[in-house]
BAGUVEX-557690 format. One line per field, with one value per residue: residue in one letter; x, y, z of N, C-alpha, C, O, CB in turn; residue number from 1. Coordinates in steps of 0.2 Angstrom, whole numbers. Glycine has a CB too. Layout:
BAGUVEX-557690
rest	(A, ...) $
nc1	(X, ...) $
nc2	(Y, ...) $
nc3	(Z, ...) $
cac1	(X, ...) $
cac2	(Y, ...) $
cac3	(Z, ...) $
cc1	(X, ...) $
cc2	(Y, ...) $
cc3	(Z, ...) $
oc1	(X, ...) $
oc2	(Y, ...) $
oc3	(Z, ...) $
cbc1	(X, ...) $
cbc2	(Y, ...) $
cbc3	(Z, ...) $
nr	(NUM, ...) $
This chain:
BAGUVEX-557690
rest	(M, T, D, T, G, E, A, E, L, L, G, K, R, V, A, Y, I, D, T, L, R, G, L, H, R, R, E, R, L, I, G, F, L, M, I, L, A, G, A, A, M, V, L, P, S, R, F, V, A, G, W, P, D, Q, A, I, W, V, G, Y, G, V, I, A, L, G, W, M, L, F, I, Y, V, I, F, R, R, A, Q, W, R, R, A, N, P, F, N, P, N, V) $
nc1	(4, 3, 10, 1, -11, -11, -11, -24, -32, -29, -34, -48, -51, -48, -58, -69, -67, -68, -81, -88, -84, -90, -103, -118, -113, -119, -127, -118, -111, -121, -123, -111, -111, -122, -117, -106, -114, -122, -112, -108, -119, -118, -106, -104, -111, -102, -95, -103, -113, -127, -133, -146, -154, -162, -156, -144, -149, -155, -144, -137, -146, -146, -132, -133, -142, -135, -124, -132, -135, -123, -120, -131, -127, -115, -120, -128, -118, -111, -120, -122, -110, -110, -119, -114, -100, -83, -78, -67, -69, -79) $
nc2	(-6, 11, 26, 37, 30, 23, 34, 39, 29, 29, 41, 39, 30, 36, 46, 38, 33, 45, 48, 38, 40, 52, 49, 50, 59, 69, 62, 55, 65, 70, 58, 57, 69, 67, 57, 63, 73, 65, 59, 71, 73, 62, 61, 72, 66, 59, 67, 77, 78, 80, 77, 74, 59, 56, 63, 56, 44, 48, 53, 41, 35, 44, 42, 29, 30, 38, 29, 19, 27, 28, 15, 12, 21, 14, 2, 7, 13, 2, -5, 3, 2, -11, -11, -2, -6, -3, 2, 4, 7, 15) $
nc3	(0, -4, 3, 3, 2, 14, 23, 20, 24, 37, 41, 38, 48, 60, 59, 60, 73, 80, 78, 84, 97, 100, 101, 110, 120, 128, 136, 143, 150, 158, 166, 173, 180, 188, 196, 203, 210, 218, 226, 232, 240, 249, 254, 264, 275, 283, 290, 296, 309, 311, 298, 287, 285, 274, 264, 262, 257, 245, 239, 237, 228, 217, 213, 209, 198, 190, 186, 180, 169, 163, 159, 150, 140, 136, 131, 120, 112, 109, 102, 91, 85, 81, 71, 62, 56, 54, 38, 26, 13, 11) $
cac1	(0, 7, 10, -5, -16, -11, -13, -31, -35, -28, -39, -55, -51, -48, -65, -74, -67, -71, -89, -90, -83, -95, -110, -121, -109, -123, -129, -112, -109, -126, -122, -105, -113, -126, -112, -103, -119, -124, -106, -108, -124, -117, -99, -104, -113, -96, -92, -108, -117, -134, -134, -152, -154, -165, -151, -140, -153, -156, -138, -136, -151, -143, -126, -136, -145, -129, -121, -136, -135, -116, -121, -135, -123, -110, -124, -130, -113, -109, -126, -121, -104, -111, -123, -110, -93, -78, -77, -63, -71, -85) $
cac2	(0, 17, 31, 41, 25, 22, 40, 40, 24, 31, 47, 36, 26, 42, 49, 33, 33, 51, 48, 33, 43, 58, 47, 50, 63, 73, 57, 53, 70, 70, 53, 59, 75, 64, 53, 68, 76, 60, 59, 77, 72, 57, 62, 76, 62, 56, 73, 81, 74, 81, 76, 70, 52, 56, 66, 51, 39, 52, 53, 34, 34, 48, 39, 23, 33, 40, 23, 16, 31, 26, 8, 13, 24, 9, -2, 11, 14, -5, -7, 7, 0, -17, -9, 2, -8, 1, 0, 9, 8, 20) $
cac3	(0, -4, 9, 3, 4, 22, 26, 19, 28, 44, 42, 39, 54, 65, 58, 63, 80, 83, 78, 90, 104, 101, 102, 117, 124, 133, 142, 147, 154, 163, 171, 177, 185, 193, 201, 207, 214, 223, 230, 236, 245, 253, 258, 271, 281, 286, 294, 299, 314, 310, 291, 286, 282, 267, 259, 261, 252, 239, 236, 234, 222, 211, 211, 205, 192, 185, 184, 175, 162, 160, 156, 145, 135, 134, 127, 114, 108, 106, 97, 85, 82, 78, 65, 58, 57, 50, 31, 23, 6, 11) $
cc1	(4, 6, 3, -11, -17, -13, -21, -35, -35, -33, -46, -56, -52, -55, -70, -74, -69, -78, -91, -89, -88, -102, -112, -117, -113, -125, -124, -110, -114, -125, -116, -107, -117, -122, -109, -108, -121, -118, -106, -113, -122, -111, -100, -107, -108, -94, -96, -113, -124, -136, -141, -151, -157, -160, -146, -143, -154, -150, -136, -140, -148, -137, -128, -138, -140, -125, -125, -136, -128, -117, -125, -131, -118, -114, -126, -124, -110, -114, -124, -115, -105, -115, -119, -102, -89, -77, -73, -65, -76, -82) $
cc2	(6, 21, 35, 36, 24, 28, 41, 35, 26, 37, 44, 33, 31, 45, 45, 33, 39, 51, 44, 36, 49, 55, 47, 54, 67, 68, 55, 58, 71, 65, 55, 64, 72, 60, 58, 72, 71, 59, 65, 77, 67, 58, 66, 72, 59, 61, 77, 77, 74, 80, 72, 64, 52, 59, 60, 46, 42, 52, 46, 33, 38, 45, 33, 25, 35, 34, 19, 20, 29, 20, 8, 16, 18, 4, 1, 11, 7, -7, -3, 4, -7, -16, -5, 0, -3, -2, 5, 10, 13, 27) $
cc3	(0, 2, 9, 4, 11, 25, 26, 23, 35, 46, 42, 45, 60, 65, 61, 70, 83, 83, 83, 96, 105, 102, 109, 122, 129, 138, 146, 152, 160, 168, 175, 182, 190, 198, 206, 212, 219, 228, 235, 241, 251, 258, 264, 277, 285, 291, 298, 303, 312, 302, 290, 283, 275, 262, 257, 256, 246, 235, 233, 228, 216, 209, 207, 198, 187, 182, 179, 168, 159, 156, 150, 139, 132, 129, 120, 109, 105, 101, 90, 81, 78, 71, 60, 58, 52, 43, 28, 16, 5, 10) $
oc1	(10, 1, 0, -16, -22, -17, -24, -40, -40, -36, -50, -61, -56, -58, -74, -79, -72, -81, -96, -93, -89, -106, -109, -116, -111, -125, -124, -109, -113, -126, -116, -105, -117, -123, -109, -106, -122, -120, -104, -113, -124, -111, -97, -106, -109, -91, -95, -116, -128, -142, -141, -147, -155, -160, -144, -140, -153, -149, -133, -138, -148, -136, -125, -137, -140, -123, -123, -136, -128, -115, -124, -132, -117, -111, -126, -125, -109, -112, -125, -115, -103, -114, -121, -98, -91, -75, -75, -62, -78, -86) $
oc2	(6, 20, 36, 38, 23, 27, 43, 37, 25, 37, 47, 34, 30, 46, 47, 33, 39, 54, 45, 36, 50, 60, 46, 52, 67, 70, 55, 57, 72, 66, 53, 64, 74, 60, 57, 73, 73, 59, 65, 80, 68, 57, 65, 74, 58, 59, 80, 72, 69, 83, 67, 63, 48, 56, 60, 44, 38, 51, 46, 30, 36, 45, 31, 22, 34, 34, 17, 17, 29, 19, 5, 13, 18, 2, -2, 11, 7, -10, -6, 4, -8, -19, -5, 4, 0, -8, 11, 15, 15, 32) $
oc3	(3, 6, 14, 7, 14, 30, 30, 26, 39, 51, 46, 49, 65, 70, 65, 74, 89, 88, 87, 101, 111, 104, 114, 128, 135, 144, 152, 158, 166, 174, 181, 188, 196, 204, 212, 218, 225, 234, 241, 246, 256, 264, 269, 282, 291, 297, 303, 300, 312, 301, 293, 278, 271, 256, 252, 251, 241, 229, 227, 223, 210, 203, 201, 193, 181, 176, 174, 163, 153, 150, 145, 133, 126, 124, 115, 103, 99, 96, 85, 75, 73, 66, 54, 61, 48, 43, 27, 13, 0, 10) $
cbc1	(-5, 5, 16, -6, -16, -4, -10, -33, -32, -21, -38, -56, -45, -43, -66, -72, -59, -68, -91, -86, -76, -94, -111, -123, -105, -129, -132, -106, -109, -133, -121, -99, -116, -131, -107, -100, -125, -125, -100, -109, -131, -116, -95, -108, -118, -91, -87, -112, -116, -136, -128, -157, -158, -171, -147, -138, -159, -159, -132, -137, -158, -141, -122, -141, -150, -124, -119, -144, -135, -111, -124, -141, -119, -107, -130, -133, -107, -109, -133, -120, -98, -116, -129, -111, -93, -71, -84, -55, -73, -89) $
cbc2	(0, 21, 36, 44, 19, 20, 46, 39, 17, 33, 51, 31, 21, 47, 51, 26, 32, 57, 45, 27, 46, 62, 39, 43, 68, 76, 51, 52, 77, 69, 47, 62, 80, 59, 49, 74, 78, 53, 58, 83, 70, 50, 66, 82, 57, 54, 77, 86, 75, 87, 74, 75, 47, 61, 72, 47, 37, 59, 55, 29, 37, 55, 36, 19, 38, 44, 18, 16, 38, 26, 3, 18, 30, 5, -5, 17, 17, -10, -5, 15, -2, -22, -5, 10, -15, 2, -1, 6, 2, 19) $
cbc3	(6, -10, 9, -4, 0, 24, 23, 11, 27, 46, 36, 33, 55, 64, 51, 60, 82, 79, 71, 89, 104, 95, 100, 120, 120, 129, 138, 143, 150, 160, 167, 172, 181, 190, 197, 203, 210, 220, 227, 232, 242, 250, 253, 270, 278, 282, 290, 294, 321, 312, 287, 283, 287, 267, 262, 267, 255, 240, 241, 239, 224, 214, 217, 209, 193, 189, 189, 178, 164, 165, 162, 146, 137, 140, 130, 116, 112, 112, 99, 87, 87, 82, 68, 59, 55, 54, 28, 23, 3, 17) $
nr	(1, 2, 3, 4, 5, 6, 7, 8, 9, 10, 11, 12, 13, 14, 15, 16, 17, 18, 19, 20, 21, 22, 23, 24, 25, 26, 27, 28, 29, 30, 31, 32, 33, 34, 35, 36, 37, 38, 39, 40, 41, 42, 43, 44, 45, 46, 47, 48, 49, 50, 51, 52, 53, 54, 55, 56, 57, 58, 59, 60, 61, 62, 63, 64, 65, 66, 67, 68, 69, 70, 71, 72, 73, 74, 75, 76, 77, 78, 79, 80, 81, 82, 83, 84, 85, 86, 87, 88, 89, 90) $
């Protein structure tokens, strides 16, 4: 393969990977922020004596929802990848 052919193939592969990484970016960010918010609700319970129990349980629930959103994104990206395999001839 010539250098220009290899460069073209590499460019197509990089574009494919960038497309794959960009899928469901908003959902990933929301999931990450939910995990951080849940941790911010649970963490003070270790240091503040009067921290309400409801805030702790809500924090655990928010963390769980954030992880569920992460897992959803992983499955959706895998599904897209199976439906759109890398094809250098396109």
